[in-house]
N, C-alpha and C positions, 0 to 999 in steps of 0.2 A: 442593405446590400449582401449578397452572398460573396463568400472568399474565392479568389480565383485559385487556380490549380498550383500556380506557384508559391501563393500564400498557405495554402494548404499544406505543401510540401515544406515549406520554411517551418511551420508550426510544428509538424510531425518531428522533423530534424531536430528543432531545438528542444522538443519534448524527450527525444531520446538520449541528447548529449547530457541534458540535466538529469536525466534519470541514471546516467553512468556515474557522474558525480555524487549523487544521492546514494547509490548503492555502495560507493568507497567508504561514504562517512557512516553509513549502516554497519558495514564490516568492521570498522573503527570502533563503534559503540559496543558491538558483540564481543570483540577481541577483548578490549578494556574491560568489560563487565565480567568475561570469563575468568580471564588471566589475572585480575588485580581484584584482590577481595576487599580493598578500600572502597571499592565503588558499589558494594551491597548494600546499599541504604535504599529506602523506601522508594524515593522519586527516581534513582537511578533504575531501580526494578521495574518500574512502570514505563520507564522510557525503552529499557530492554524488550519489554513485551510489545511496545507499539512498533519496534523494530520491524517486527516479523510482518506487520501489516503494511509499513512503509516497502519493505523489500517485495510484498507482492505485488502492490502498486506499481513500482518502479520496473519490476521484470514484467507485468503487463504493458506497461508503456514502451519497453525495449520490443516486444515480441509481436505488437500490434501492427498488423500490417497496414492498416489506414484507420487507425482508432477513430479519427474524426467522423469518418463517413460509414464505418462499419459498426458504428454502436458501441456503449460501454463494454470494454472486454476487461474491466476491472472493478466490477460492481461489488464483488466480495469486500475489497478494501476501500471502497470509496468514502465512507463516513468514519472511518476507523480513529483517524487523527483527531477528530473533534470528541470523539468519545473517551479517549485516552487524555486528552486535555481536561476534560470534566472530571476524570477519575483523580488527576493529580490536583485539581483544585479542591476537590473533596477530601484528599489526603492533607492537604494543607489545613483547611478546615478543622479535620478531625485532631491534627495534632496541636494546631494552636488553641482552640476554643474548648476542646473536649479531652486534652492532654493525652491523646493516644501514643501509645509507645510504639516502636518500630515491629515489634513482635505483634501486637494489636493490628497493626496496619497490614501485615503480611498476611493474617486470616482472610482480608478482605479481596486478596489477588484473585483468587478463584471465582468469585463473583464479577471482577473486573474482567478477567479473561473472557467469561461468558456472555457478559452484557456487549462489552466492546465488539467483540467478534461475532456474536451471534446476532447483534442487532444488524449487521451488516449481511451476514449469512443467510438469514431467512429469507429478504427480499431478493437477494442475488440470486439463490437457487429456484426462488419461485418464477422470477422473470425467464429463467433459463427455459421453463417448459410453456411460456405464454406465446402464442401466435394467434394470428388473425388471417382470415382470407385477403382482406384488403391490403393490409402493411406487412404481413410475414412474421418474422420471429422480432422479439424485442431484441435479443444479441444478434448481432450481424456475424459473418463468417468469419471474422478474425479470431473468435474465441476457440475456434478449433484449427484455424490455419496456421498458428504458430509451430504446429508439428512439422510443417513441410519443409524440405532441406532448402529450396529458396528463401524462405523468410529467415530461418535460422542462420543462414550464410550472410543474409543482408544485415542483420542485427551485430553477428560476430565482426563484420566489416567496419561497422559503424563504430564499435568497440575498438577496433585496432587502431582506427584513424583518430580517435579521442586519446588514445593511450600514445600515439606516435608523437 
């Protein structure tokens, strides 16, 4: 059974409100990592790197005009969390079973960044150019409509309501 318009609106509003709280959490992570050197441990560094993907995903949720009906507006960041979780688990494995040091784990960061964001980037960019005569583009109009003044005003109004 398809969702009613009221249900779709409720889901979109919930997604935006939760995204605002998530963005606050991301800024807290970025702040603590940047200003407190005691947080510069391998696992925290991976969480720091993953925060940029989370920030992108949450911003996409905030700016999506009608994300549910307009298609994926955040394809670039869609699977990043799962990839970073795998990297964290791999780091734990290397540290416990192969006695990797923090310095050795740090050398893997460039590969983690490339793999985690690259694995999502390639399909996201590819799908931006895919279009068929019958169904149109894979990504809906929300991917560019976030620049419209009306949509930005709506997002900022929603943020103000949450902060109030």
